[in-house]
C-alpha positions in Angstrom: -60.6 3.6 52.4 -63.1 2.4 49.9 -62.4 -1.3 49.3 -61.4 -2.0 45.7 -63.3 -4.9 45.1 -59.9 -5.6 41.6 -65.6 -7.6 40.4 -62.0 -5.3 39.7 -64.2 -3.9 33.9 -61.1 -5.4 34.2 -61.8 -3.5 30.3 -58.5 -1.6 30.0 -59.8 1.4 31.8 -62.2 1.6 34.7 -65.6 3.2 34.4 -58.7 -3.4 40.2 -61.8 -1.3 39.3 -67.1 0.5 41.6 -70.0 -1.7 40.7 -71.7 -0.5 37.4 -75.1 1.2 37.3 -76.9 3.4 34.8 -75.5 7.0 34.8 -77.3 9.4 37.0 -78.0 11.7 34.1 -79.8 8.9 32.3 -81.8 8.0 35.4 -82.8 11.7 35.7 -83.8 11.9 32.1 -86.0 8.8 32.5 -87.7 10.3 35.5 -88.3 13.6 33.8 -89.8 11.9 30.8 -92.1 9.8 33.0 -93.3 13.0 34.7 -93.9 14.8 31.4 -96.3 12.0 30.3 -98.3 11.7 33.5 -100.7 14.6 33.0 -104.4 14.0 33.0 -104.7 14.7 29.3 -102.1 12.0 28.5 -103.7 9.2 30.5 -104.7 6.3 28.2 -108.0 4.6 29.1 -108.3 0.9 28.1 -111.8 -0.2 27.0 -112.0 -3.7 28.3 -115.3 -4.3 26.4 -113.8 -3.4 23.0 -112.6 -6.3 20.9 -110.1 -4.0 19.3 -108.1 -3.4 22.5 -107.0 -6.8 23.8 -104.4 -6.8 26.6 -100.9 -7.6 25.5 -99.0 -9.9 27.8 -95.6 -8.6 28.9 -92.6 -10.4 27.5 -89.8 -10.8 29.9 -86.3 -10.7 28.3 -83.9 -13.3 29.7 -80.8 -11.9 31.4 -77.6 -12.4 29.5 -75.7 -15.5 30.4 -78.4 -16.8 32.8 -78.0 -20.3 31.4 -74.5 -20.4 33.0 -75.6 -19.4 36.5 -73.8 -21.5 39.1 -71.3 -23.0 36.7 -67.6 -22.9 37.5 -65.8 -20.0 36.0 -68.9 -17.8 35.9 -70.2 -15.0 38.3 -73.8 -13.7 38.8 -73.8 -9.9 39.1 -75.1 -8.5 42.3 -76.4 -4.9 43.2 -73.5 -2.5 43.2 -71.2 -4.6 41.1 -68.9 -3.0 38.5 -66.9 -4.7 35.8 -63.7 -3.3 37.5 -64.7 -4.8 40.8 -65.6 -8.2 39.3 -62.3 -8.3 37.4 -60.3 -7.4 40.5 -61.9 -9.9 42.8 -61.3 -12.7 40.3 -57.7 -11.6 39.5 -58.5 -10.8 35.8 -58.1 -7.8 33.5 -61.1 -5.6 32.8 -60.5 -5.8 29.1 -60.6 -9.6 29.3 -63.9 -9.6 31.2 -65.4 -7.3 28.6 -64.1 -9.4 25.6 -65.1 -12.8 27.1 -68.7 -11.7 27.6 -69.2 -9.5 24.5 -70.0 -6.5 26.7 -70.6 -3.5 24.4 -70.9 -0.9 27.2 -69.2 -1.7 30.5 -71.5 0.9 32.2 -74.6 -1.2 31.3 -74.5 -4.5 33.2 -77.6 -5.9 35.0 -78.2 -7.4 38.4 -78.7 -11.1 37.8 -76.6 -11.2 34.6 -74.1 -14.0 34.5 -70.6 -13.2 33.2 -67.5 -15.4 32.5 -64.7 -14.6 34.9 -62.2 -17.4 33.8 -60.7 -17.7 30.3 -62.7 -20.0 28.0 -61.6 -23.6 28.5 -60.2 -22.9 32.0 -61.6 -23.3 35.5 -63.5 -26.6 34.9 -61.7 -29.9 35.6 -63.4 -33.2 34.8 -62.1 -36.1 36.8 -61.4 -39.2 34.8 -61.2 -42.5 36.7 -57.8 -44.2 36.3 -56.5 -47.6 37.3 -54.5 -47.7 40.5 -50.9 -48.6 39.8 -49.5 -51.7 41.5 -46.6 -49.7 42.9 -47.2 -46.2 44.4 -45.6 -43.5 42.4 -44.0 -40.7 44.6 -45.4 -37.3 43.8 -43.7 -34.0 44.8 -45.9 -31.9 47.0 -47.2 -28.7 45.2 -45.6 -25.5 46.1 -47.9 -23.1 47.9 -48.5 -19.9 46.0 -48.0 -18.1 49.4 -44.5 -19.4 49.6 -43.7 -18.6 46.0 -43.8 -14.8 46.5 -40.8 -12.9 47.7 -42.0 -9.7 49.3 -40.3 -6.3 49.9 -41.5 -3.0 51.3 -42.9 -0.7 48.6 -41.6 2.6 50.2 -38.9 3.7 52.7 -41.0 6.1 54.8 -42.3 5.6 58.4 -45.4 3.5 59.0 -48.2 5.9 60.0 -51.2 3.6 60.0 -51.5 -0.2 60.4 -53.9 -2.7 59.0 -57.5 -2.8 60.3 -60.3 -5.0 58.8 -62.8 -2.2 59.6 -60.9 1.1 59.1 -57.8 0.5 57.0 -57.4 -2.4 54.5 -53.7 -2.0 54.3 -50.7 0.0 55.5 -50.1 3.8 55.2 -46.5 4.8 54.7 -45.3 8.4 55.0 -43.0 10.2 52.7 -42.4 13.3 50.5 -44.0 14.1 47.2 -42.0 12.3 44.5 -40.5 9.6 46.7 -40.0 6.3 44.9 -42.7 3.6 45.1 -41.5 0.2 44.1 -43.2 -3.2 43.2 -43.4 -5.3 46.3 -42.9 -8.5 44.3 -42.6 -9.7 40.7 -45.9 -9.3 38.9 -48.0 -7.8 36.1 -49.9 -4.5 36.1 -53.6 -5.2 35.9 -54.7 -1.6 36.6 -53.1 1.8 36.4 -55.3 4.9 36.7 -57.5 7.1 38.9 -60.9 5.6 38.4 -61.5 4.2 41.9 -62.7 6.9 44.3 -60.7 7.1 47.5 -57.5 5.7 46.1 -56.3 8.5 43.8 -53.7 7.5 41.2 -53.7 3.7 41.8 -51.6 0.8 40.6 -52.7 -2.9 41.0 -50.2 -5.7 40.4 -51.1 -9.4 40.0 -48.4 -11.7 41.4 -50.0 -15.1 40.9 -53.4 -16.7 41.2 -53.5 -15.9 44.9 -52.0 -12.4 45.4 -52.7 -8.9 44.3 -51.1 -5.7 45.6 -52.3 -2.1 45.4 -50.4 1.2 45.6 -52.6 4.3 46.1 -52.4 8.1 46.3 -49.5 8.4 43.9 -48.4 11.6 42.2 -47.3 9.9 39.0 -47.6 6.4 37.6 -44.5 5.0 35.9 -46.0 1.7 34.5 -48.9 0.8 32.2 -51.5 -2.0 32.2 -50.2 -5.4 31.1 -46.6 -4.4 31.8 -44.5 -7.0 33.6 -42.6 -5.6 36.6 -39.8 -6.9 38.9 -39.6 -6.8 42.7 -38.0 -3.4 43.7 -38.7 -1.8 40.3 -39.9 1.8 40.5 -43.6 1.9 39.5 -44.8 5.3 40.8 -43.9 8.5 42.7 -45.5 9.1 46.1 -48.2 11.8 46.3 -51.4 12.9 47.9 -54.0 12.2 45.2 -57.5 11.8 46.8 -56.2 12.0 50.3 -55.2 14.7 52.9 -51.4 14.2 53.0 -48.5 12.7 51.1 -48.4 9.0 51.7 -48.6 5.5 50.1 -51.5 3.3 50.9 -50.4 -0.3 50.3 -52.6 -3.3 50.3 -52.0 -7.1 49.8 -55.1 -9.0 48.7 -55.1 -12.8 49.1 -57.7 -14.4 46.8 -59.4 -11.0 46.6 -59.6 -10.4 50.3 -57.5 -7.8 52.2 -54.9 -9.2 54.6 -52.4 -7.6 56.9 -49.3 -6.8 54.8 -47.1 -6.9 58.0 -47.6 -10.7 58.0 -45.8 -11.0 54.6 -43.3 -8.1 54.5 -39.8 -8.6 55.9 -38.9 -7.0 59.2 -37.2 -3.6 58.9 
């Protein structure tokens, strides 16, 4: 499977979600243009002795957002990144990433560009010294986001492939075309579409700040982006889109990294 890196720009549609580069057609056009102007008759010769032809220093344009590099809530784009992948890895919506950074064309982001991946005003906490109270105040321990999720199996078919960090980032569940695919836990749809190669018709749900789930190879999608869903709700119909047989490929991502769903799903 191709890892979906929900980098995943998240804009509402993907160009959860692979990393953005200039379209091949544009690259080809640039190369053809360069070739067309490289003939001997088109070569410009600079007269270094002529006072009328001084060399012009090259002006380097600063990359967008470079002043925020390294700050909490920001991300520096690396080779192969896409808006979808950036959004997915940070648990955000593509449309939010695009809006927060004023990205006019999500297909034109640059390596080294720094983008906001947390909502404005979030992600930075400034500690303020406070006086220690004379009597300790009991504080309830925080509830782990792991424990706050109640999981269920997303399909009823037989398990045909288990989790492997190298070969399979989730579980493969067999079934028939049209079988019901359900939300494994309460959450919100952050992606619904077919823009990530290797996953076919894909749904990505965000359950909290820790967990995402993905449901791939569906025949039909029954939910839309930004829609709230409940555990056990039908979200898709099983299919064989972008794969060799009818099956559901199911992933659980913890803080953006794939984990074995069998560690979280109940025994059956």
